[in-house]
C-alpha positions as CSV (number, residue, x, y, z in Angstrom):
1,X,-0.2,0.0,-0.4
2,X,1.3,3.5,-1.1
3,X,1.8,6.0,1.6
4,X,1.6,9.5,1.8
5,X,4.2,12.0,2.9
6,X,2.0,12.7,6.4
7,X,2.3,9.1,7.1
8,X,3.4,8.7,10.9
9,X,6.9,6.3,10.8
10,X,5.4,4.3,13.3
11,X,3.1,3.0,10.9
12,X,5.2,2.0,8.7
13,X,7.0,0.0,11.4
14,X,3.8,-1.9,12.1
15,X,3.2,-2.4,8.3
16,X,6.9,-3.6,7.9
17,X,6.8,-5.8,10.6
18,X,3.9,-7.4,9.2
19,X,5.3,-8.0,5.8
20,X,8.7,-9.4,7.2
21,X,7.4,-12.5,8.4
22,X,10.3,-14.2,7.1
23,X,13.1,-12.4,9.3
24,X,14.7,-13.8,12.3
25,X,13.0,-12.5,15.4
26,X,16.4,-11.2,16.6
27,X,16.9,-9.6,13.6
28,X,12.9,-8.5,13.1
29,X,13.5,-6.8,17.3
30,X,16.9,-4.9,15.6
31,X,15.3,-3.4,12.6
32,X,12.3,-2.5,15.0
33,X,14.6,-0.9,17.5
34,X,16.0,1.4,14.5
35,X,13.3,2.3,13.2
36,X,12.0,3.4,16.6
37,X,15.2,5.8,17.0
38,X,14.8,7.2,13.9
39,X,10.5,8.0,14.5
40,X,12.0,9.5,17.5
41,X,13.3,12.6,15.6
42,X,11.5,12.2,12.6
43,X,7.7,11.6,13.3
44,X,6.4,11.6,9.6
45,X,7.5,10.1,6.5
46,X,8.0,13.9,4.8
47,X,10.7,14.7,7.5
48,X,12.9,11.9,5.9
49,X,14.9,13.9,3.4
50,X,18.3,13.1,2.5
51,X,19.9,16.0,4.7
52,X,17.9,15.0,7.9
53,X,18.6,11.4,7.2
54,X,22.4,12.1,6.8
55,X,22.1,14.4,9.8
56,X,20.4,11.4,11.9
57,X,23.3,9.2,10.9
58,X,26.1,11.7,11.4
59,X,24.9,12.5,15.1
60,X,24.8,8.5,16.1
61,X,28.5,8.0,14.6
62,X,29.4,11.0,16.6
63,X,27.5,9.3,19.6
64,X,29.3,6.0,18.3
65,X,25.9,4.5,18.5
66,X,23.9,2.4,16.3
67,X,21.7,4.1,13.6
68,X,19.8,1.2,12.3
């Protein structure tokens, strides 16, 4: 299903989790945690621009934290 720019990222996460039944539970938990960390800074899909995503990754690397 196509999503609009106003779609909350956590709504996309729920859809992603339902669609990826083929992943190992530990892999899926890791993906969920990473997307939740991203959603803490970017609530809506429209906020995921190349610049904002690069900034998020740069900040995570500066803090030496996983970004995904």
